[in-house]
Backbone as numpy.savetxt, mean C-alpha at the origin, in Angstrom:
# Nx Ny Nz CAx CAy CAz Cx Cy Cz
24.25 9.73 9.28 23.41 8.69 8.89 21.94 9.03 8.70
21.45 9.55 8.03 19.88 9.85 8.36 19.06 8.82 9.17
17.76 9.33 10.02 17.13 8.70 10.74 16.22 7.85 9.98
15.64 8.59 8.77 14.55 7.94 7.58 15.01 7.97 6.40
14.67 6.90 5.74 15.19 6.66 4.67 13.38 6.69 4.02
13.25 7.18 3.11 12.24 7.62 2.14 12.23 7.03 0.90
11.92 5.98 0.83 11.74 5.07 -0.71 10.47 5.55 -1.80
10.75 6.36 -2.71 9.81 6.41 -3.87 9.73 5.46 -5.24
9.23 4.66 -5.45 9.59 3.82 -6.88 8.62 4.71 -7.61
9.41 4.71 -8.93 8.51 5.51 -10.02 8.54 4.89 -11.81
7.40 5.19 -12.53 7.34 4.13 -13.59 6.84 5.15 -14.65
7.85 5.03 -15.59 7.09 6.54 -16.91 6.36 7.29 -16.62
6.81 8.19 -15.45 5.72 9.36 -15.05 6.82 10.59 -14.34
7.53 10.87 -15.11 8.89 12.06 -14.80 8.18 13.31 -14.55
7.01 13.37 -15.19 6.19 14.55 -15.21 5.72 14.87 -13.55
5.27 13.73 -12.80 4.98 13.78 -11.53 6.11 13.82 -10.36
6.79 12.86 -10.69 7.94 12.82 -9.33 8.34 13.74 -9.01
8.98 14.83 -9.62 9.32 16.32 -9.17 8.65 16.91 -7.64
7.24 16.79 -7.76 6.46 17.22 -6.90 6.55 16.40 -5.62
6.58 14.79 -6.22 6.38 14.10 -4.84 8.04 14.36 -3.60
8.79 14.34 -4.80 10.09 14.51 -4.13 10.18 15.37 -3.22
10.04 16.95 -3.81 9.86 17.98 -3.19 9.01 18.19 -2.04
8.06 17.00 -1.65 7.11 16.86 -0.83 7.84 16.51 0.20
8.70 15.62 0.28 9.60 15.35 1.47 10.29 15.82 1.58
11.28 16.73 0.75 12.60 17.36 0.89 12.07 18.90 1.72
10.87 19.24 1.48 10.15 20.26 2.05 9.39 19.95 3.68
9.76 18.92 4.34 9.15 18.38 5.40 10.05 19.19 6.70
9.47 19.61 7.38 9.87 20.13 8.91 10.86 19.14 9.47
10.62 17.88 9.24 11.64 16.97 9.96 12.58 16.72 8.39
14.11 17.22 9.19 14.80 17.09 7.93 15.84 16.08 8.07
15.53 14.93 8.84 16.72 14.26 9.02 16.52 13.13 8.45
16.75 13.15 6.97 15.91 11.99 6.19 16.98 12.23 4.64
16.57 10.80 4.11 17.22 10.53 2.82 15.98 10.37 1.80
16.16 10.63 0.35 14.95 10.25 -0.54 15.71 9.32 -1.64
15.44 8.06 -1.55 15.49 7.04 -2.78 14.78 6.87 -3.72
14.82 7.43 -4.95 14.28 7.40 -6.19 14.44 5.90 -7.05
13.71 5.25 -7.03 14.04 3.89 -7.68 12.83 3.85 -9.03
13.71 4.35 -9.99 13.05 4.16 -11.61 13.05 2.70 -12.15
11.80 2.53 -12.01 11.53 1.23 -12.75 11.10 1.33 -14.02
11.11 2.27 -14.53 10.50 2.63 -15.73 11.71 2.49 -16.84
11.51 2.01 -18.27 12.21 1.86 -19.09 12.16 2.78 -20.52
10.86 3.33 -20.57 10.66 3.74 -22.08 10.76 5.08 -21.41
10.48 6.23 -20.41 10.82 7.24 -19.91 11.28 7.41 -18.80
12.65 7.93 -18.50 13.44 7.90 -17.41 12.97 9.11 -16.88
13.35 9.00 -15.43 13.04 10.24 -14.66 14.88 11.11 -14.22
15.70 10.53 -14.78 16.87 10.81 -14.22 17.06 12.20 -14.33
16.87 12.89 -15.42 17.02 14.37 -15.83 16.08 15.29 -15.06
14.74 14.72 -14.44 14.16 15.47 -13.80 14.59 15.37 -12.04
15.14 14.51 -12.06 15.87 14.41 -10.31 17.08 14.85 -10.51
17.73 15.29 -11.61 19.18 15.77 -11.49 18.70 17.31 -11.05
17.78 18.04 -11.75 17.31 19.13 -11.70 17.33 19.67 -10.10
17.20 18.84 -8.97 17.04 18.86 -7.79 18.18 18.73 -6.96
18.59 19.99 -6.60 20.08 20.19 -6.15 19.54 20.05 -4.34
19.87 18.27 -3.88 19.58 18.36 -2.54 20.33 17.01 -2.45
21.73 17.00 -1.82 22.42 15.98 -1.36 21.69 14.65 -0.68
20.54 15.00 -0.33 19.81 13.91 0.34 18.95 12.87 -0.44
18.95 13.53 -1.61 18.14 12.52 -2.94 19.24 11.73 -3.56
18.98 10.42 -3.59 19.95 9.19 -4.36 18.65 8.86 -5.52
19.34 8.56 -6.46 18.54 7.94 -7.63 19.17 6.97 -8.14
18.07 5.67 -8.19 18.64 4.15 -8.57 17.81 3.87 -9.88
18.26 3.11 -10.86 17.90 2.70 -11.53 17.64 1.11 -12.22
16.75 0.80 -12.56 16.31 -0.36 -13.08 16.55 -0.68 -14.50
17.32 -1.62 -14.87 17.72 -1.63 -16.03 16.39 -2.25 -17.38
15.51 -3.40 -16.54 14.36 -3.67 -16.94 13.18 -3.52 -15.96
11.89 -3.54 -16.47 11.03 -3.16 -15.27 10.38 -4.29 -14.41
10.50 -4.44 -13.22 10.59 -5.46 -12.56 9.36 -4.90 -11.54
8.62 -3.97 -11.55 7.53 -3.90 -10.39 7.65 -3.34 -9.19
6.36 -2.70 -8.96 6.67 -2.01 -7.58 7.30 -2.62 -6.35
6.77 -3.65 -6.18 7.53 -4.08 -4.99 9.06 -4.42 -5.11
9.39 -4.77 -6.16 11.15 -5.00 -6.62 11.64 -3.77 -6.62
10.62 -2.64 -6.74 11.59 -1.09 -6.66 11.68 -0.88 -5.33
10.37 -1.26 -4.56 10.48 -0.76 -3.03 11.78 -1.47 -2.22
11.92 -2.80 -2.39 13.09 -3.62 -2.40 14.24 -2.81 -2.66
14.35 -2.43 -4.11 15.75 -2.28 -4.36 16.12 -0.70 -3.38
15.30 -0.06 -3.02 15.13 0.65 -2.12 15.43 0.67 -0.91
15.09 -0.48 -0.47 15.36 -1.09 1.01 16.94 -1.40 1.13
17.14 -1.71 -0.02 18.81 -2.54 -0.24 20.02 -1.35 -0.07
19.35 0.06 -0.41 19.99 1.00 -0.76 19.78 2.22 0.91
18.73 1.72 1.55 18.24 2.34 2.69 19.41 2.27 3.77
19.56 3.62 4.34 20.61 3.95 5.50 19.67 4.09 6.55
18.91 4.40 6.71 18.08 5.20 7.98 17.30 4.02 8.91
17.07 4.27 10.32 16.53 3.46 11.16 14.84 3.14 10.93
14.65 4.03 10.34 12.88 4.00 9.73 12.62 4.20 8.64
11.73 3.58 7.74 11.74 3.39 6.06 10.09 3.62 6.14
9.94 4.90 5.09 8.84 5.53 4.59 8.65 5.03 3.43
7.56 5.21 2.95 7.53 5.13 1.19 6.29 6.02 0.80
6.34 6.36 -0.36 5.83 7.58 -1.08 5.58 6.96 -2.41
4.68 7.21 -2.95 4.46 6.74 -4.70 4.55 8.07 -5.25
5.00 7.95 -6.76 5.29 9.20 -7.50 4.03 10.19 -7.83
2.94 9.98 -7.42 1.58 10.47 -7.99 1.15 10.86 -6.92
1.51 10.92 -5.88 1.01 11.40 -4.37 2.10 12.17 -3.74
1.60 13.02 -2.64 2.67 13.94 -1.72 2.34 13.73 -0.51
3.13 14.47 0.30 2.96 14.60 1.86 2.62 16.03 2.01
1.64 16.29 3.31 1.77 17.41 4.07 3.24 17.87 4.38
3.67 18.82 4.76 5.02 19.26 5.23 5.17 18.79 6.86
4.35 18.39 7.61 4.61 18.26 8.74 4.15 16.38 9.03
4.35 15.62 8.34 3.83 14.16 7.90 4.84 13.85 9.00
6.08 13.85 8.75 7.40 13.02 9.48 7.51 13.53 10.63
7.37 14.86 10.98 7.62 15.48 12.29 6.47 14.82 13.25
5.23 15.05 12.57 4.10 14.58 13.73 4.26 12.72 14.00
4.05 12.41 13.05 4.25 10.59 13.02 5.65 9.98 13.80
6.49 10.77 13.49 8.17 10.43 14.42 8.16 10.99 15.83
7.62 11.72 16.30 7.31 12.82 17.33 6.66 11.62 18.19
5.74 10.70 17.93 4.86 9.64 18.75 5.97 8.11 18.56
6.29 8.19 17.40 6.57 6.65 17.02 8.23 6.60 17.71
8.88 7.62 18.12 9.82 7.25 18.52 10.08 7.14 20.01
8.78 7.42 20.66 8.52 6.96 21.88 8.31 5.41 22.28
7.96 4.70 21.26 7.29 3.26 21.44 8.86 2.29 21.64
8.04 1.02 22.19 9.24 0.08 22.32 9.29 -0.93 21.04
10.23 -1.66 21.13 10.39 -2.55 19.99 9.07 -3.65 19.77
8.31 -3.68 20.15 7.08 -4.30 20.12 5.83 -3.61 19.09
6.17 -2.32 18.83 5.61 -1.46 18.00 6.64 -1.21 16.60
5.85 -1.87 15.79 6.90 -1.99 14.61 6.70 -0.53 13.10
5.37 -0.47 13.29 5.14 0.52 12.42 3.98 1.64 12.74
3.89 2.53 12.01 3.21 4.05 12.38 2.41 4.08 10.71
1.18 4.29 11.18 0.75 4.83 9.71 -0.38 6.12 10.42
-1.13 6.86 8.99 -2.14 8.11 9.34 -3.20 8.07 8.25
-4.01 8.94 8.62 -5.20 9.32 7.68 -4.51 9.94 6.47
-5.41 10.14 5.72 -5.03 10.57 4.06 -6.25 11.74 3.64
-5.73 12.58 2.86 -6.69 13.52 2.11 -7.11 13.12 0.63
-8.32 12.40 0.33 -8.42 12.19 -1.01 -9.09 13.02 -1.83
-8.00 13.18 -3.30 -8.36 14.12 -3.82 -9.51 13.86 -5.23
-10.66 14.21 -5.38 -11.59 13.55 -6.20 -11.76 14.33 -7.62
-10.82 15.40 -7.53 -11.39 16.52 -8.40 -12.62 17.33 -8.37
-12.47 18.62 -8.99 -13.76 19.37 -8.63 -13.96 20.13 -7.53
-13.04 20.12 -6.44 -13.24 20.54 -5.33 -13.77 19.68 -4.40
-13.98 18.28 -4.80 -14.12 17.37 -3.80 -13.18 16.29 -3.19
-12.91 16.48 -2.12 -11.72 16.38 -1.17 -12.81 15.85 0.23
-12.13 14.40 0.27 -12.54 13.76 1.52 -11.45 13.42 2.31
-11.54 13.28 3.93 -10.31 12.82 4.58 -10.64 11.44 5.11
-9.68 10.42 5.40 -9.93 9.26 5.81 -9.75 9.43 7.36
-10.13 8.32 8.08 -9.91 8.54 9.55 -9.10 7.21 9.96
-8.21 7.17 10.90 -7.81 5.89 11.59 -7.87 5.69 13.07
-7.55 4.70 13.50 -7.66 4.52 14.83 -6.48 5.16 15.79
-6.66 5.64 16.51 -5.38 6.39 17.14 -5.09 5.64 18.24
-3.73 5.66 18.42 -2.88 4.83 19.33 -2.51 3.62 18.81
-1.78 2.86 19.82 -1.27 1.40 19.49 -2.10 0.52 19.74
-1.95 -0.65 18.62 -2.74 -1.52 18.79 -2.62 -2.85 18.05
-3.27 -4.29 18.12 -3.08 -5.09 17.57 -3.87 -5.07 16.19
-3.11 -5.28 14.78 -3.96 -5.01 13.60 -4.16 -6.35 12.72
-3.70 -7.20 13.08 -3.73 -8.17 12.35 -4.96 -8.77 11.89
-5.73 -9.05 12.62 -6.81 -9.07 12.09 -7.71 -8.23 11.34
-7.73 -6.98 11.41 -7.86 -5.73 10.55 -7.31 -5.97 8.98
-6.05 -6.49 8.99 -5.41 -6.69 7.55 -6.04 -8.03 6.96
-6.12 -8.76 7.65 -6.62 -10.06 7.38 -7.92 -9.89 6.66
-8.96 -8.88 7.22 -10.17 -8.73 6.87 -10.30 -7.74 6.25
-9.49 -6.66 5.89 -9.49 -5.50 4.67 -8.78 -5.61 3.70
-7.57 -6.11 3.80 -6.31 -6.03 2.93 -5.81 -4.67 2.70
-6.59 -3.50 2.92 -6.41 -2.09 2.74 -6.58 -1.60 4.18
-5.95 -2.41 5.37 -6.11 -1.67 6.63 -5.22 -0.40 6.49
-4.03 -0.63 5.88 -3.09 0.64 5.54 -2.56 1.11 4.48
-2.63 2.30 3.84 -2.10 2.53 2.39 0.00 2.97 2.85
0.31 2.27 1.79 1.94 2.36 2.06 2.33 4.04 2.10
1.82 4.72 1.53 2.37 6.05 1.43 2.11 6.63 2.70
1.32 5.92 3.64 1.35 6.73 4.94 2.49 6.02 6.02
2.77 4.71 5.78 3.59 3.99 6.43 5.00 4.32 6.99
5.31 4.53 8.05 6.60 4.22 8.41 7.31 3.07 9.24
8.12 2.38 8.76 8.37 1.14 9.32 9.45 1.12 10.06
9.79 0.43 11.25 11.10 0.39 11.81 12.17 -0.73 10.67
13.40 -0.42 10.25 14.14 -0.94 9.43 14.33 -2.59 10.21
13.82 -2.92 11.14 14.45 -4.21 11.77 13.42 -5.40 11.60
12.05 -4.66 11.33 11.00 -4.88 11.01 11.14 -6.18 9.79
11.90 -5.71 8.83 12.15 -5.74 7.50 13.19 -7.40 7.69
14.07 -7.07 8.53 14.83 -8.25 8.75 13.94 -9.61 9.36
13.26 -9.27 9.98 12.31 -10.32 11.08 11.27 -10.86 9.82
10.65 -9.93 9.07 9.42 -10.61 8.28 9.76 -10.88 6.73
11.06 -10.34 6.31 11.05 -9.83 4.97 10.71 -9.23 4.27
11.21 -8.80 2.81 10.33 -7.74 2.22 9.48 -7.84 1.42
9.12 -6.70 0.36 7.93 -7.27 -0.73 8.05 -8.40 -1.34
7.31 -9.27 -1.74 7.07 -10.50 -2.01 6.77 -10.29 -3.41
7.97 -10.36 -4.59 7.81 -9.97 -5.90 6.94 -10.77 -6.76
6.42 -11.91 -6.18 5.76 -13.05 -6.95 4.27 -12.38 -7.11
3.87 -11.26 -6.52 2.67 -10.51 -6.19 2.63 -9.78 -7.42
1.56 -9.79 -8.37 1.79 -8.50 -9.61 0.55 -7.20 -8.87
0.11 -7.66 -7.93 -0.70 -6.72 -7.13 -0.64 -7.12 -5.65
-1.10 -6.39 -4.75 -1.27 -6.72 -3.05 0.02 -6.96 -2.54
1.26 -6.70 -3.28 2.18 -6.49 -2.30 2.45 -5.70 -1.11
1.92 -5.01 -1.03 1.15 -4.29 0.57 0.44 -4.77 1.80
-0.64 -5.66 0.97 -1.31 -6.39 2.06 -0.61 -7.42 2.74
-0.32 -8.20 1.72 0.88 -9.09 1.84 1.90 -9.01 2.86
2.45 -8.05 2.58 3.66 -7.52 3.74 3.13 -7.05 5.24
1.94 -6.37 5.15 1.42 -6.40 6.14 0.75 -7.53 7.15
0.03 -8.42 6.57 -0.11 -9.52 7.14 1.14 -9.90 7.85
2.56 -9.83 7.46 3.52 -10.64 7.86 3.90 -9.69 9.12
3.98 -8.16 8.56 4.64 -7.59 9.99 3.27 -7.68 11.22
2.15 -7.71 11.00 0.99 -7.40 11.84 1.33 -8.75 12.46
1.51 -9.99 12.19 1.68 -10.89 12.89 2.45 -11.09 14.09
3.57 -9.97 14.27 4.75 -10.02 14.77 4.56 -8.68 15.88
4.07 -7.58 15.16 4.26 -6.04 15.57 3.10 -5.47 15.51
3.04 -4.74 16.63 1.67 -3.86 16.75 2.09 -2.62 15.90
0.70 -1.79 15.85 1.06 -0.87 14.90 0.67 0.60 15.81
1.15 1.85 15.29 0.54 3.21 16.29 -0.09 3.94 14.82
-1.30 4.36 15.22 -2.09 5.07 14.30 -2.00 6.67 14.74
-2.22 7.52 13.55 -2.13 9.09 14.06 -3.52 9.32 13.22
-4.36 9.99 13.95 -5.46 10.18 13.17 -5.42 11.53 12.46
-4.59 11.82 11.71 -4.36 13.11 11.19 -4.32 12.76 9.76
-4.99 13.66 8.49 -4.52 13.29 7.38 -3.29 14.26 6.80
-2.49 13.46 6.39 -0.62 13.71 6.50 -0.31 13.19 5.30
-1.23 12.87 4.27 -0.80 12.32 2.93 -1.83 13.04 1.90
-1.63 13.43 0.82 -2.35 13.93 -0.39 -2.53 12.80 -1.09
-3.75 11.87 -1.24 -3.90 11.28 -2.39 -4.66 11.57 -3.68
-3.99 11.49 -4.89 -4.60 11.87 -5.94 -5.65 10.82 -6.46
-6.99 11.13 -6.60 -7.95 10.26 -6.80 -8.84 10.70 -8.06
-7.98 11.53 -8.90 -8.76 12.56 -9.81 -9.37 11.42 -10.74
-10.60 11.82 -11.51 -10.81 10.65 -12.47 -10.03 10.80 -13.82
-10.07 9.89 -14.37 -8.90 9.51 -15.57 -7.57 9.34 -15.20
-7.24 9.38 -13.63 -6.16 9.36 -13.22 -5.56 8.11 -12.97
-4.66 7.38 -13.64 -4.21 6.04 -13.40 -3.33 5.68 -12.15
-4.12 5.79 -10.93 -3.62 5.24 -9.82 -2.88 3.79 -9.91
-1.87 3.60 -8.89 -1.18 2.26 -8.65 -2.12 1.54 -8.24
-2.23 0.16 -8.94 -3.38 -0.85 -8.34 -4.81 -0.75 -8.78
-4.79 0.37 -9.90 -6.26 0.57 -10.37 -6.65 -0.94 -11.20
-5.77 -1.49 -11.67 -6.07 -2.80 -12.79 -6.61 -3.90 -12.25
-7.92 -4.00 -12.74 -9.27 -4.84 -12.13 -8.29 -6.46 -12.44
-7.80 -6.99 -13.68 -7.14 -8.10 -13.64 -5.83 -8.51 -12.43
-5.06 -7.40 -12.02 -4.18 -7.52 -10.89 -4.89 -7.35 -9.95
-5.62 -6.83 -9.69 -6.56 -6.99 -8.50 -7.19 -8.46 -7.96
-7.54 -8.99 -9.32 -7.95 -10.39 -9.27 -6.89 -11.43 -8.89
-5.89 -11.02 -9.49 -4.84 -12.03 -9.18 -4.28 -11.61 -7.80
-4.11 -10.54 -7.37 -3.38 -10.47 -6.08 -4.11 -10.65 -5.28
-5.49 -10.69 -4.83 -6.47 -11.13 -4.03 -6.51 -12.70 -3.72
-6.24 -13.28 -5.17 -6.28 -14.83 -4.95 -5.16 -15.39 -4.17
-3.89 -14.69 -4.91 -2.56 -14.93 -4.23 -2.48 -14.87 -2.94
-3.41 -13.80 -2.12 -3.22 -13.39 -0.89 -4.02 -14.79 -0.24
-5.07 -14.87 -0.68 -6.26 -15.95 -0.15 -5.27 -17.44 0.25
-4.67 -17.97 -1.06 -3.80 -18.91 -1.43 -2.78 -18.84 -0.31
-1.72 -17.88 -0.37 -0.79 -17.81 0.74 -1.42 -17.99 1.86
-2.14 -17.62 2.54 -2.82 -17.37 3.91 -3.92 -18.43 4.24
-4.36 -19.11 3.42 -5.48 -19.91 3.34 -5.96 -20.60 4.79
-4.67 -21.25 5.34 -4.60 -21.69 6.45 -5.41 -21.06 7.86
-5.14 -19.81 7.79 -5.04 -18.74 8.84 -6.92 -18.36 8.12
-7.08 -17.79 6.92 -8.38 -17.56 6.75 -9.55 -18.80 7.03
-9.01 -19.86 6.91 -9.74 -21.36 7.44 -10.41 -21.02 8.62
-9.59 -20.18 9.32 -9.95 -20.44 10.81 -11.09 -19.50 11.05
-10.88 -18.44 10.03 -12.05 -17.42 10.25 -12.84 -17.28 9.01
-13.94 -18.10 8.95 -14.55 -18.22 7.62 -15.54 -17.22 7.13
-15.83 -16.24 8.09 -16.74 -14.89 8.04 -15.81 -14.20 6.95
-14.71 -13.95 7.59 -13.62 -13.03 6.40 -13.35 -14.00 5.27
-13.23 -14.96 5.08 -12.90 -15.55 3.95 -13.97 -15.37 2.89
-15.31 -15.37 3.53 -16.43 -15.45 2.81 -16.28 -14.07 2.16
-16.26 -12.97 2.73 -16.18 -11.60 2.52 -15.01 -11.48 1.28
-13.74 -12.46 1.30 -12.76 -11.79 0.15 -13.36 -12.89 -0.99
-14.42 -13.75 -0.89 -14.50 -14.88 -2.06 -15.48 -13.80 -2.49
-16.48 -12.91 -1.64 -17.55 -12.35 -2.37 -17.14 -10.86 -3.15
-15.87 -10.59 -2.92 -15.14 -9.16 -3.51 -14.30 -9.78 -4.85
-13.82 -11.05 -4.61 -13.58 -11.66 -6.01 -14.64 -11.99 -7.12
-15.97 -12.24 -6.82 -16.66 -12.47 -7.14 -17.29 -10.98 -8.17
-17.22 -10.05 -7.19 -17.51 -8.48 -7.56 -16.61 -8.31 -8.63
-15.37 -8.66 -8.58 -14.38 -8.36 -9.95 -14.89 -9.25 -10.97
-14.98 -10.40 -10.90 -15.15 -10.78 -11.71 -15.97 -10.28 -12.57
-17.29 -9.82 -11.96 -18.42 -9.48 -12.53 -18.02 -8.32 -13.33
-17.48 -7.54 -12.45 -17.01 -6.29 -13.11 -15.83 -6.36 -14.44
-15.80 -7.66 -14.85 -14.67 -7.98 -15.56 -15.39 -8.97 -16.76
-16.72 -8.83 -16.53 -17.69 -9.48 -17.13 -17.30 -11.12 -17.37
-16.82 -11.57 -16.65 -16.46 -12.90 -16.56 -17.53 -13.67 -15.18
-18.46 -13.96 -15.90 -19.60 -14.44 -15.00 -19.49 -15.85 -14.66
-18.97 -16.84 -15.55 -18.68 -17.84 -14.67 -17.59 -18.20 -13.37
-16.51 -17.29 -13.63 -15.88 -17.17 -12.07 -16.79 -16.03 -11.20
-17.42 -15.12 -11.70 -18.13 -14.48 -10.71 -19.10 -15.22 -9.89
-20.10 -16.44 -10.51 -21.11 -17.24 -9.95 -20.03 -17.86 -8.87
-19.11 -18.90 -9.75 -18.02 -19.33 -8.60 -17.99 -19.17 -7.18
-17.63 -17.74 -7.16 -17.04 -17.29 -5.88 -18.19 -16.51 -5.09
-19.22 -16.48 -5.63 -20.91 -15.96 -4.92 -20.81 -17.17 -4.51
-20.64 -18.01 -4.88 -21.38 -19.56 -3.98 -20.20 -19.96 -3.25
-18.68 -19.41 -3.52 -18.01 -19.97 -2.72 -18.12 -19.29 -1.01
-18.61 -17.79 -1.38 -18.55 -16.70 -0.35 -19.93 -17.51 0.57
-21.08 -17.66 -0.34 -22.16 -18.01 0.63 -22.20 -19.55 1.25
-21.24 -20.33 0.76 -20.98 -21.76 1.59 -20.11 -21.42 2.92
-19.66 -20.33 2.67 -18.61 -20.24 3.86 -19.55 -19.19 4.86
-19.83 -18.49 4.34 -21.53 -18.18 5.45 -22.91 -17.87 4.95
-23.42 -18.63 5.15 -24.98 -19.27 4.75 -25.62 -17.64 5.22
-25.35 -17.31 6.51 -26.51 -16.40 6.88 -26.59 -15.24 6.21
-25.29 -14.93 4.93 -25.36 -13.70 4.29 -26.30 -13.96 3.05
-27.25 -13.54 3.10 -28.13 -13.96 1.69 -27.68 -13.05 0.48
-27.08 -12.05 0.98 -26.68 -11.01 -0.41 -25.94 -11.91 -1.12
-25.10 -12.69 -0.41 -23.99 -13.70 -1.56 -24.53 -14.69 -2.37
-25.67 -15.21 -2.11 -26.59 -16.23 -2.97 -27.11 -15.26 -3.70
-27.64 -14.16 -3.24 -28.64 -13.11 -4.37 -28.02 -12.61 -5.56
-26.81 -12.40 -5.15 -26.09 -11.97 -6.31 -25.71 -12.85 -7.25
-25.76 -14.13 -6.70 -25.30 -15.38 -7.82 -26.61 -15.74 -8.32
-27.79 -15.59 -7.66 -29.01 -15.88 -8.56 -29.20 -14.42 -9.89
-28.88 -13.63 -9.48 -28.75 -12.43 -10.21 -28.08 -12.75 -11.93
-26.90 -13.27 -11.34 -26.14 -13.51 -12.53 -26.57 -14.96 -13.28
-27.22 -15.75 -12.64 -27.06 -17.30 -13.08 -27.22 -17.21 -14.38
-27.74 -16.89 -15.25 -28.41 -16.72 -16.58 -27.20 -16.47 -17.48
-26.26 -15.62 -17.09 -25.22 -14.51 -17.63 -23.94 -15.86 -18.21
């Protein structure tokens, strides 16, 4: 039985998936399996995966498009490892990612349920930037509530029993499935941060990265707020921040009515934040 199961959903991008899979198979840590879940219906990745001669790779196909969350859940059903890791079909891992994270993660107790790391963002034209994360074990629940993007799924390794306790990805979300999952995970488990960039993130201009659709961002953020509104009502400053971000999304989408509504909501939750009401006044006549 493999120690780590790596789940890679893919959707109509067979030209990208091979490099992602190879970045896992070329890991210095070798006790793993790769589960590719093909959620595309127009362009299948099967022929590309069949070119990879490695028994650690398993290919699973959806008959209809179900979305990224459902694809990851399918991967979880097939996973045999004690630890679950995720990668997207347009990103890649540095060859020592699993070795570095697992070396520290395997030392932790049952209360530490997940491990994450920093990333290298490639914006093209030799413009690359590394993120940083907090090193060591900590409680990250409020961070996830505050930022939504406390962790990138492609950096995560999660102990499999965590899913038994908190559930899988919520397929009702069209986006924000990851922060929804991590809100539930961080309620019960601490996290381990490794402050090294171990994942390559493709952020080049014109590249259609997962989660880039503004309408889906609006829907996902609203669903998160509604699902956890009781918790957010206890921390109004954080709720105000999310209302403000929703207003910015609506403004970007030229929906000025909803933008004004959420700028006002943000200000009512935190009246000392003058920029909330200033943004409202700027677009009051639009």
